[in-house]
C-alpha positions in Angstrom: 17.7 -5.6 11.4 14.5 -5.2 9.4 14.6 -4.5 5.6 11.5 -3.5 3.8 11.2 -3.4 0.0 8.9 -1.0 -1.8 8.1 -1.9 -5.4 6.5 1.2 -7.0 5.3 2.0 -10.5 2.8 3.7 -12.7 -0.3 1.4 -13.2 0.2 -2.3 -12.4 3.8 -3.0 -13.2 4.6 -3.1 -9.4 1.9 -5.8 -8.9 3.5 -8.0 -11.6 7.0 -7.4 -10.3 6.0 -8.1 -6.7 4.2 -11.4 -7.8 7.3 -12.5 -9.7 9.7 -11.6 -6.9 7.5 -13.5 -4.4 7.4 -16.5 -6.7 11.2 -16.8 -6.3 11.8 -15.4 -2.9 8.7 -16.7 -1.2 5.4 -15.2 -0.1 6.8 -14.0 3.2 9.2 -11.5 1.5 8.8 -8.1 3.1 7.5 -6.2 0.1 5.1 -3.2 -0.1 3.5 -2.9 -3.6 2.6 0.6 -4.8 0.6 0.8 -8.1 0.3 4.5 -8.6 -2.5 6.5 -10.2 -5.1 3.7 -10.1 -7.2 5.6 -7.6 -7.6 9.3 -6.8 -5.2 9.3 -3.8 -2.1 11.4 -4.4 1.0 9.2 -4.5 2.8 11.6 -2.2 0.3 10.8 0.6 0.8 7.0 0.1 4.6 7.3 0.2 4.4 9.5 3.3 2.3 6.8 5.0 4.8 4.1 4.0 7.7 5.9 5.6 5.7 7.1 8.6 5.1 3.4 9.5 8.8 2.6 9.4 11.2 3.1 12.3 14.3 5.2 11.7 16.6 2.2 11.9 14.5 0.1 9.4 16.2 -0.2 6.0 14.0 0.7 3.1 14.9 -0.4 -0.4 12.7 1.3 -3.1 12.5 0.1 -6.7 10.7 2.3 -9.2 9.9 2.1 -12.9 11.1 5.2 -14.6 14.1 7.5 -14.0 12.7 11.0 -13.3 9.1 9.7 -13.6 6.6 11.1 -11.1 6.7 7.9 -9.0 10.5 8.1 -8.7 10.4 11.9 -8.0 8.0 11.5 -5.1 10.4 9.0 -3.4 13.3 11.5 -3.7 11.8 13.4 -0.8 13.2 10.6 1.4 16.6 10.2 -0.2 18.3 11.6 2.8 16.5 9.3 5.3 19.0 7.0 7.0 19.1 3.5 5.5 17.1 4.3 2.5 18.1 3.3 -1.0 16.2 4.3 -4.2 16.7 2.4 -7.4 15.0 3.2 -10.8 14.6 1.1 -13.9 13.6 -1.9 -11.8 14.1 -5.4 -13.2 13.9 -9.0 -11.9 17.7 -9.5 -11.6 18.1 -6.4 -9.5 15.1 -7.0 -7.4 16.0 -10.6 -6.7 19.6 -9.7 -5.9 18.6 -7.1 -3.4 15.8 -9.2 -1.9 18.0 -12.2 -1.3 20.8 -10.2 0.4 21.4 -11.2 4.0 19.7 -8.9 6.5 22.3 -9.2 9.2 23.6 -5.8 8.3 22.6 -2.7 6.3 23.5 -2.5 2.7 26.5 -0.3 2.1 27.6 1.6 -1.0 30.2 -1.0 -2.0 27.7 -3.9 -1.8 25.1 -1.9 -3.7 27.5 -1.1 -6.5 28.5 -4.8 -6.7 24.8 -5.8 -7.0 24.0 -3.2 -9.6 
């Protein structure tokens, strides 16, 4: 099973979080970094491309910066996509805990609650 992480934020917080996560988890960690609003491309288009490139059975774990912020809101269009988990208020402990979870099975609600 494949699990992809999307680290998304306003400005460059996602870049810093991704670098820190890869420092601990290794450079081969499957992370997509989205630093929003640094170019003129609408964030919704970028998010649409991210999900279009994933198969339906691929698990996607999204970590965003601000609850109800525009980055987080744009991901909510995908909240009903199978095997998709959206977290807000990202931090190192949460990111590492999720990133280091075994990928032999999908994350379930009980495991997510335990991690959080």
